[in-house]
C-alpha positions in Angstrom: 46.0 6.1 56.0 43.1 3.7 56.4 43.3 0.7 58.8 41.9 -2.6 57.9 42.7 -5.9 56.1 45.8 -6.0 53.9 43.7 -6.3 50.7 41.8 -3.1 51.7 45.0 -1.2 52.2 46.3 -2.4 48.9 43.1 -1.3 47.1 43.4 2.1 48.7 47.0 2.5 47.5 45.9 1.5 43.9 43.0 4.0 44.0 45.2 6.8 45.3 48.0 6.2 42.8 45.6 5.7 39.8 43.9 9.0 40.6 47.2 10.8 41.0 48.4 9.5 37.6 45.1 10.4 35.9 45.2 13.9 37.3 48.8 14.2 36.3 48.0 13.1 32.7 45.1 15.7 32.6 47.5 18.4 33.9 50.0 17.4 31.1 47.4 17.6 28.4 46.1 21.0 29.6 49.7 22.4 29.9 50.7 21.0 26.5 47.6 22.0 24.4 48.1 25.1 22.2 45.8 26.9 19.8 42.6 25.2 21.1 40.4 28.2 20.8 41.8 29.2 17.4 40.9 26.0 15.7 44.5 24.8 15.4 44.9 22.2 18.1 48.4 21.0 18.7 50.5 19.7 21.6 53.8 21.2 22.5 55.8 19.3 25.2 57.7 21.7 27.4 58.8 22.2 31.0 55.2 23.4 31.5 54.0 19.9 30.6 56.2 18.4 33.4 55.0 21.1 35.8 51.4 20.3 34.8 51.9 16.6 35.5 53.5 17.2 38.9 50.7 19.6 39.9 48.0 17.2 38.7 49.7 14.3 40.5 49.9 16.1 43.8 46.3 17.4 43.4 45.0 13.8 42.9 47.1 12.5 45.8 46.1 15.3 48.2 42.4 14.8 47.3 42.5 11.2 48.7 44.6 12.2 51.6 41.9 14.8 52.5 39.2 12.2 52.1 40.9 9.7 54.3 41.9 12.3 56.9 38.2 13.4 57.1 37.1 9.8 57.4 39.5 9.1 60.2 38.5 12.3 62.0 34.8 11.3 61.8 35.5 7.8 63.0 37.5 9.2 66.0 34.6 11.6 66.8 32.1 8.6 66.8 34.3 6.6 69.2 34.5 9.5 71.6 30.7 9.8 71.8 
């Protein structure tokens, strides 16, 4: 991940985990919501809700992994020049 002072590493971990939890919650809501377009909004917890959370969690985590990978790649390219 990112290199730097300990507080910076901790902040990055908090950001990554918070984003992953938020995306997971959004995935759960989307998977659980029924009847939205028919005017009868309700939530039904199911295995799809768990799958929605896991997919959202992984998507949020991968987003930051991609950002930090790209950042490290750009820093490495600058050092080579």
